N, C-alpha and C positions, 0 to 999 in steps of 0.2 A: 244160363239162358239169357240173362240181362245183357251180358257181353255180346252174345250172338246177335241180339236185336239191335244193339248199338252199331255193330259192324255192318249189318245189312242195311239199316236206315242211312248210315253214312254213305254206303255204296249207291243207294238210290238217289240221294241228293247231290253229294260232292264226292268225287273220286277219292278213295282212300289211298294216301301215299304209302309206299312201301317203307318199312322200317329201315333206318340207316344201319349199315354194317358196323359203324363205329360204336364202341361201347361207351355210353355216357356215365360219368361218375355222379353219384348221388351222395347225399349227406350220410354220415356214418350212423349206425344204430347206437342209441345211448347205452344199451346193455353191453354192446361190444366195446364201447369206449371205457366202461367201468372195468370190464375184464382185462382190457389192454393195460389200463393203469395199474390194476392189481398184479398182473404178470411182471410189469416193469419194477414195481415196488418190491416184490419178493425176489426178483433177480438181483436187485441192489443189496439185498440182505444176504446174498451168497448161496441161495438155495438152488438145487439142481432142477433141471427140467422135469424130471420124474416127480420130485417132491412138489413142485409148483402145480403140476397137473393133478396130483392127488389131492392137494388142499383145495384147489379151485374146482375140482371135478370137471376138468376139461381134457380134451384129446391132446396127446403129446405133440402131434403135428401142429395143432393150432398154437400151442404154447411156443414151439420152436419158431413158427412164423411170426408171432408177436415179438419174440426176443430179437429176431433178426431185423424187424422193421423199425424204422425211425419214428413213425407215427402210426396211428391206428389205421389199418387197411380200410380203404373205401370200398363199399359194395358196388358191384357193377350191374347195370340194368340188363335184363335178358334181351337177347336179340330175336326179333320175330322172323322166323324163317319163311321164305316165299313158298307158296304152294302151287301145284300145277294148275289149280282151278282159279287162281287169282286173276289171271289175264282174261278169263271168260265169265267173270262174275256179272259184269254189266249186261252181257248177252242173255245170261240165264234169268236175271231179274226182269229184263225186258220181256222175255217169253212168258214168264209167270204172270206178269201184269197184264199181258194180252189174253190170259185165261188158258194158256197152254202149259199145264203143269205135269205132263207125263215125263218122268225122269229118263225112261228108256229112249223115248223119241228125242229128248234133248241131248242125251249122250250121243246118239247117232249123228245129230247135227254138229255137235262139237268135234267129233272124230273127223268129220269132213273138213273142219277148220284146222286140224292138226293137233287136237287134244289127245294126250297119251295116257290120261288117267283112267281109273276104273269106274264101274257103275256106282259103287258105294260112295265114292267121293261126290259124284254128281247128285245122287239121291239125298245125301245128308244136307247139301247146300240148298237143294230145292225145298226140302222140308223147313230149313231155317227161313228161307224167303217167305214161304207160305205162313209160317208162324208170325213173322214180323208184319205181314200184311194184316193179320187178324188183330195184332196188338201193336200198332205203329208207334205209339208213344206211351211212356209210363206216366199216366195222368196222376196228379197228386190225389191222395186219399181225401175224399170229401169229409168235412167236419160233421160230427154227429149233431143233428138239430136238437134244440132244446125242447124237451117234452114238458107237458104241463106239470108233472110231478117234480122235475128238476127245478123249474121256475118257482114252484111253491116253496121248495126248500130255500131258495134265495131270499124269499120274502120274510122268512122267520129266523134266518141266521143273523147274528150280529156282524158288524163290520170287521171285527177282529177275526172272525171265523171264515171270512170270505177270502178266496185267493184272488190274484190279480185278474185272471180270466173271468172269474165269477163277478167281480166288481164291474168290469167293462161290459159284460153281458147284461147285468142288472141296469146299468146306466142306459144302455141302448134300448132295452125293453121299456123302461120307464119313459124314455123320450118318445118312443113310438106310440105308446098307449097310455093315456092319462089315468085310466082305470087301475093300471098296475101301480102307479104312483100312490093312489089312494089306498089300495090293498096293502102296500108295503108300509105305509104310515100306520094304518090301523093294526097290522100284525105286530109291528115293533112296539106299539103302545100296549097291546095285550100282553106280550111277553114281559115287558118291564113291570106291568101291574102284577103279574104272577110271581116274578122273581122277588119283588119288593113287598109282596103281600099287602098291596095298597087297595083296601076294600072301597075307599072313597072314590077311586078312579073307575070303578066298575060301571056305575050308572051313566056318567058322561060318555064312556066308551060305547055302551049299548045304544045311547041316543044318537051318537055319530054314525054307528053302523046302520041304524034304521033309516037315517037320512041319506045313506049312500045308495048307489045303484049296483051293488054287487050281490047277486042272489045267494051265493055260497055263504058269505058272511052273515047275511040276514037269517038264513036257516040256522047257522051256528048260534047266533044271538037268540033266536027263538027257543032253541034247546036250553040255553042258559036261563032264560026267563022262566021256563017251565019248572026248573029246579033251582030257583033263585036263592032260597034259604040255605040250601046245602052249599052252593057256590060261595055265598057271602060268608058263611061260617068257616069255609075252607080258607078264605083270605084273612079272617079275623083271628080265629083260634089257632093255638100252636099244635093242636092234635092232628094226627094223620092216620090214615088207614093202611099205612105201609106195613105195620106189624101183622095185620090180618092177611094182607096179600102175600107177605113173606111166608106165613104158615101154610097157606094154600099152595104156594109154589113148592115148598118143602114136601108137602104131602104128595103132590103129583110126581115129584122127582123120585121119591122112594117107591111109589107104586110102579112107575115105569121101569125102575131098576129090576123089578121082579117079573117083568114081561107078562103080567097078567096071569101067571100060572099058580099063584098062591091065593089062599082064601083070606077072608077078612081077619081071622084070628092072627095069622102071621103078620099081616099088614099092621094090625094094632100094636103088636110087639115091636115091630121095626120102628114105628113112629114114637112109641114111648121110650124104647131103649136107645134111640139115637137122638139125644138132645141137640138143640142148636148151639152155635158157638157161644161160649159164656161171655157176659158183658165185660167191659174193660175193668181191670183191677182184680178179676177172679182168675185164678190159675186153672189151666186145663188139666184134666185127669191124666195120671201117669200112663205110660204106654202099657204097663201091665194090666191096668184096669180098663183100657180102651176096648178090648175085645168083649169084656163082660158087659159094658154099657151098650155096645152095638148089638150084641146078640145075647140077651138074657137067657138063663137056663129055663128049660121047660118046667112048668109047675108040676 
């Protein structure tokens, strides 16, 4: 369809020249060049055409043509054949642009001018012209605009995690709005504080957020202040709630594997009978004992 549109639009603007009857030579295919070199190499080794065709999995006629040729045969471009309707394209396009798109009536007018083709030929070309008028050009696909969620990810990512397009977008956004610059600075400071467990940087960060004009960060800081002891301990102490969350996740996984069709007794046996992965340095149970640990016998 894209080729049809190009042909029609070219006919509207500039008259499309007929293809030359001469066959133009083009560059050889790299794959064919490799095949030609392999055929010549096996021929020099004294192999027959049948054996060369068998080894290279080629047609014997192609092998014979390569043996007889002095160089790799050059492919020839296809010749575009002239159609009966080629001489009447400009008239059909003119009639369609004038709002007269009845293919039967256009065929009658063309026959009066000496056209010898059939209705199907005219009907197909009229349909092509109408389609090209609806889609005159293939406009480039517009870029997807940056949504607030995508921009938010740019503010919390490190420079090493950003692609070139994301870096350019972030620079452009920061240049347009100074508030984004402030949000990016505060976001990077917060992430650095969390990763380095720097509890002393928490209060200066909260103070800077309160002095900023970003409501979202102010609400976030307000939530931190409401639970300030827990947040401070999370930055100071080495303990984590990851073990508890992991056990809850394991319980939910086992429960969902049963599709809610078992009672609490079976769920209890599944949880107790399927321990978590052993810590480092402890060997896993043998395959023979695995089934018994997963499904303990009924009492």
